[in-house]
C-alpha positions in Angstrom: 0.0 0.0 0.0 1.0 3.6 -0.6 0.0 6.5 1.6 -0.6 10.3 1.3 -1.1 13.0 3.9 -4.4 14.7 4.1 -5.0 18.0 5.9 -2.5 20.3 7.7 -1.7 21.1 11.3 -2.0 18.7 14.2 -5.0 16.8 12.9 -3.4 15.8 9.5 -3.5 12.1 8.8 -1.6 9.6 6.7 -4.1 7.6 4.7 -3.9 4.9 2.1 -4.1 6.1 -1.5 -7.0 3.9 -2.2 -10.0 4.7 0.0 -12.8 2.1 0.7 -16.4 3.2 0.2 -18.8 1.7 2.7 -22.0 3.2 1.3 -23.9 -0.1 0.9 -22.4 -1.9 3.9 -25.1 -3.1 6.3 -27.8 -2.7 3.7 -27.3 -4.1 0.2 -24.0 -5.7 1.2 -24.7 -8.0 4.2 -22.7 -7.9 7.4 -20.6 -11.1 6.8 -19.5 -9.8 3.4 -18.9 -6.3 4.7 -16.8 -7.5 7.5 -14.7 -9.7 5.2 -14.2 -6.7 2.9 -13.1 -4.5 5.7 -10.8 -7.2 7.1 -9.1 -7.7 3.7 -8.7 -4.0 3.0 -7.0 -3.5 6.4 -4.9 -6.6 5.9 -3.6 -5.0 2.6 -2.6 -1.9 4.4 -5.8 0.1 3.7 -6.8 2.6 6.4 -9.2 5.1 4.9 -12.9 4.2 5.1 -15.7 6.4 3.9 -19.3 6.6 4.9 -22.2 9.1 5.6 -25.0 9.5 8.1 -27.5 9.0 5.3 -26.2 5.8 3.8 -28.2 4.0 2.6 -31.6 5.6 3.2 -32.8 4.8 -0.4 -32.5 1.0 0.1 -35.4 0.9 2.7 -37.1 4.2 2.5 -35.7 5.2 5.8 -33.2 7.8 7.0 -30.0 5.9 6.6 -27.4 5.1 9.4 -27.0 1.4 8.4 -23.4 1.9 7.1 -22.2 3.9 10.1 -23.8 1.3 12.4 -22.1 -1.6 10.6 -18.8 0.2 10.8 -19.3 0.7 14.5 -19.9 -3.0 15.0 -16.9 -3.9 12.9 -14.7 -1.5 14.8 -15.8 -2.9 18.2 -15.5 -6.5 17.1 -12.0 -6.0 15.7 -10.8 -3.6 18.4 -10.0 -1.0 15.8 -8.6 2.4 17.0 -7.0 5.5 15.6 -5.1 3.5 13.0 -8.3 3.3 10.9 -9.3 6.8 9.5 -13.0 7.0 9.2 -14.6 9.8 7.2 -18.3 10.5 7.4 -20.7 13.2 6.1 -23.7 15.1 7.3 -26.2 17.5 5.7 -28.0 15.2 3.4 -29.8 12.9 5.8 -33.6 12.9 5.1 -35.5 14.5 8.0 -38.3 11.9 7.7 -38.6 8.3 6.3 -39.9 8.4 2.7 -38.3 11.7 1.9 -34.9 12.5 0.4 -32.0 15.0 0.4 -33.5 16.8 -2.5 -36.8 17.7 -0.8 -36.2 17.3 3.0 -32.5 17.4 4.0 -31.2 17.9 7.4 -29.1 20.8 6.2 -26.0 22.6 7.6 -27.3 24.7 10.5 -25.1 24.8 13.7 -27.7 22.7 15.5 -27.8 20.1 12.9 -24.0 19.9 12.6 -23.7 19.4 16.4 -26.5 16.9 16.7 -25.8 14.9 13.6 -22.0 14.7 14.4 -22.9 13.4 17.8 -25.2 10.7 16.4 -22.5 9.7 13.9 -19.9 9.3 16.7 -22.4 7.1 18.6 -23.1 4.9 15.7 -19.4 4.6 14.8 -18.3 4.3 18.4 -15.7 7.0 18.0 -14.8 9.7 20.5 -13.6 11.8 17.6 -14.6 11.8 13.9 -11.3 11.7 11.8 -12.8 13.6 8.9 -16.2 15.2 8.7 -17.7 16.4 5.4 -20.5 18.9 4.6 -22.3 16.4 2.2 -24.3 18.9 0.1 -24.8 22.7 0.3 -27.4 24.4 2.3 -28.5 27.9 1.0 -31.0 28.3 3.8 -28.5 29.2 6.5 -25.6 31.7 6.4 -22.3 30.2 5.5 -20.8 31.8 8.6 -23.1 29.7 10.8 -22.0 26.5 9.0 -18.3 27.5 9.3 -18.6 28.3 13.0 -20.6 25.1 13.6 -17.9 22.9 12.1 -15.1 24.9 13.7 -16.6 24.5 17.2 -16.5 20.7 16.9 -12.8 20.8 15.9 -12.1 23.1 18.8 -13.8 20.7 21.2 -11.8 17.8 19.9 -14.8 15.8 18.6 -13.8 16.3 14.9 -10.3 16.2 13.4 -10.4 17.4 9.8 -13.1 19.1 7.8 -14.2 18.4 4.2 -16.8 19.4 1.7 -18.6 17.7 -1.2 -20.9 18.6 -4.0 -20.7 22.4 -3.7 -19.8 25.1 -6.2 -16.1 26.0 -6.0 -16.9 29.6 -5.2 -19.0 28.5 -2.2 -16.1 26.3 -1.0 -13.7 29.2 -1.3 -16.1 31.6 0.4 -16.4 29.2 3.3 -12.7 28.8 3.6 -12.2 32.5 3.6 -14.8 33.0 6.3 -13.0 30.3 8.4 -9.6 31.9 7.8 -10.8 35.4 8.8 -12.3 34.0 12.0 -9.2 31.9 12.9 -11.2 28.7 12.5 -10.3 25.5 10.7 -11.7 25.3 7.1 -12.4 22.6 4.6 -9.2 20.7 3.6 -10.6 17.7 1.8 -12.8 18.0 -1.2 -14.9 15.0 -2.2 -16.3 15.1 -5.8 -17.0 12.6 -8.5 -14.0 12.1 -10.7 -12.9 9.5 -13.2 -11.0 9.1 -16.4 -14.0 9.6 -18.6 -15.5 13.2 -18.5 -19.2 13.8 -18.1 -21.4 16.6 -19.4 -22.0 18.9 -16.5 -24.7 20.9 -18.0 -27.4 18.3 -17.4 -29.8 19.5 -14.6 -31.2 17.2 -12.0 -33.3 17.6 -8.7 -30.2 18.6 -6.7 -28.4 20.7 -9.3 -31.0 22.5 -11.4 -28.3 24.5 -13.3 -26.2 21.4 -14.0 -24.0 19.3 -11.8 -21.7 20.7 -9.2 -20.7 17.3 -8.0 -18.1 16.5 -10.7 -14.5 17.6 -10.4 -14.0 19.6 -13.6 -11.6 22.2 -14.8 -12.5 24.7 -12.2 -11.8 22.4 -9.3 -8.6 21.2 -10.9 -7.4 24.8 -11.1 -8.4 25.3 -7.4 -6.3 22.3 -6.4 -3.3 23.6 -8.3 -3.6 27.0 -6.6 -4.1 25.5 -3.1 -1.7 22.6 -2.7 -2.8 21.9 0.9 -6.1 20.6 -0.5 -6.8 17.0 -1.4 -9.5 15.6 -3.8 -11.2 12.4 -2.7 -12.6 11.0 -6.0 -15.9 9.2 -5.5 -17.3 6.8 -8.2 -13.9 6.5 -9.9 -15.0 3.3 -11.7 -18.5 4.7 -12.6 -20.4 1.9 -10.9 -18.6 -0.8 -12.9 -19.0 0.8 -16.4 -15.4 0.3 -17.4 -16.0 -3.5 -17.2 -19.7 -3.3 -18.3 -20.2 -0.4 -20.8 -24.0 -0.7 -20.7 -23.7 0.8 -17.2 -22.3 4.0 -18.4 -24.4 6.9 -17.1 -26.2 9.0 -19.8 -24.2 12.2 -19.0 -21.1 10.4 -20.4 -22.8 9.9 -23.8 -21.0 12.5 -25.8 -18.3 12.6 -28.6 -15.4 12.8 -26.2 -16.1 9.5 -24.6 -15.2 7.0 -27.4 -11.7 8.7 -27.9 -10.8 8.4 -24.2 -12.2 4.9 -24.0 -10.0 3.8 -27.0 -6.8 5.1 -25.4 -7.8 3.6 -22.0 -8.2 0.2 -23.6 -4.9 0.6 -25.5 -3.1 1.2 -22.2 -4.9 -1.6 -20.5 -3.7 -4.0 -23.2 -0.1 -2.7 -22.9 -0.1 -3.1 -19.2 -2.0 -6.4 -19.0 -4.4 -4.6 -16.5 -8.1 -4.1 -16.6 -9.4 -0.7 -17.8 -10.6 0.0 -14.2 -7.2 -0.7 -12.8 -5.7 1.7 -15.3 -8.2 4.4 -14.1 -7.2 4.0 -10.5 -3.5 4.0 -11.2 -3.9 7.1 -13.4 -5.7 8.9 -10.4 -3.2 7.7 -7.8 -0.2 8.8 -9.8 -1.8 12.1 -11.0 0.1 15.4 -10.6 -2.9 16.6 -8.6 -3.5 15.2 -5.1 -6.3 12.6 -5.9 -7.3 9.7 -3.8 -9.8 7.4 -5.5 -12.6 6.2 -3.3 -14.0 2.9 -4.6 -16.9 0.9 -3.3 -16.9 -2.9 -3.7 -19.4 -5.7 -3.0 -17.1 -8.7 -3.4 -13.5 -9.8 -2.5 -12.7 -10.2 -6.2 -13.5 -6.6 -6.9 -11.5 -5.5 -3.9 -8.5 -7.5 -4.9 -8.6 -6.0 -8.4 -8.7 -2.5 -7.0 -5.9 -3.2 -4.5 -3.7 -4.5 -7.3 -4.1 -1.1 -9.1 -2.1 0.6 -6.3 1.1 -1.1 -7.6 0.4 -0.5 -11.3 2.9 2.0 -12.7 2.0 3.8 -15.9 4.8 5.2 -18.0 5.1 8.9 -18.6 4.2 8.3 -22.3 1.1 6.3 -21.3 0.0 9.1 -19.0 0.6 11.6 -21.7 -1.6 9.6 -24.1 -4.3 9.2 -21.6 -4.3 12.9 -20.7 -4.3 14.0 -24.4 -7.3 12.0 -25.5 -10.4 14.1 -26.0 
C-alpha cells in the first residue's frame, strides 16, 4: 500500500491512496461480506474508510445510518482504533422516512451539525470523527453559521479534519475565507465525482437545477493547483462498474469525447495487462494533482482487483496519451 497526507496542522493524517467506500455496507451488502471486505482491506494496508450518516436511506425508504452502524460493530469486534481513519458526512440525511435529500435534507445549521455529528460518533463508536464532510450545500443558513458550527466541533476535539462535497467551488472558497478570517479550521478535503471519462456537467437534476456541481472539472482542478494543501477524494472512480460493463455508463457520459478516451484507455490496458478500471485507479493515484480514489466494492474479487491497481505503474508516455485524449 502507498500513503498520502491529508490535511494540515496537528489533525493531519496519513491515509492509504485507495479509500474504501462503505456506502452499501449493512444494507445491500450483508454484514458477513462487509466484515470480510473491511478485514481484507486493512490486511492489505488500507486505512481510509468512507461513509455518511444518510447511507443508505434509499434502500429501505428510511433515513440511513446502516453503514455507520455496521462500521461501529466492525470497529468494536476488531478492536479498531485510531489506525483506521473513518470519514463521514452530514447535511443530506432525510428528516423523515420516505423523503430524500432533495426535498427534505437535514441541512447545515449549527444545531444540525452538532446533533448529527454526535449521532455519527455514537453509531461509529468513536470519540472523535477523523474527517467530517458537509455532504451537500445548504443555502437556507448563512455560511458563517455553518463554518462556525464545524469549527466548534474541531475546537472541542470531537472532529479532526473538515471536508466538503458537491458544492460550487466559489462556495467552498467563500467558506474557507470565512473560516480563515475567523481563525477557524476550514475545509481541507474535497470529495467530488472524478474518473478518467469526463461527463457533461450541464445536465440538470433535482439537486443541481443549473447542471452538476458534483463533478471535479476544470475549475476544481485549477483550485487544487492553486491550493496545494487541499486533497481531492474522488468518488465513483469506476463509474459503478461501467469500465467493465459499458452498458452501465451513465447518460451524461454519452458525448463525442467518450469514445476517444475509452479507446486510449483500452490501449493502455492491453499494454499493461491490466483491466481498464485498474488503469483508471492507477492514473488517479499517480496524477500530478492530489487525488485519492474512493472505490466501493461488493465482493472480495472486486477489492483484490482494486488493490492491485495501487502497484500498477504507468509510464510517462502512457500518461501523456491518456491525458491528451479528447
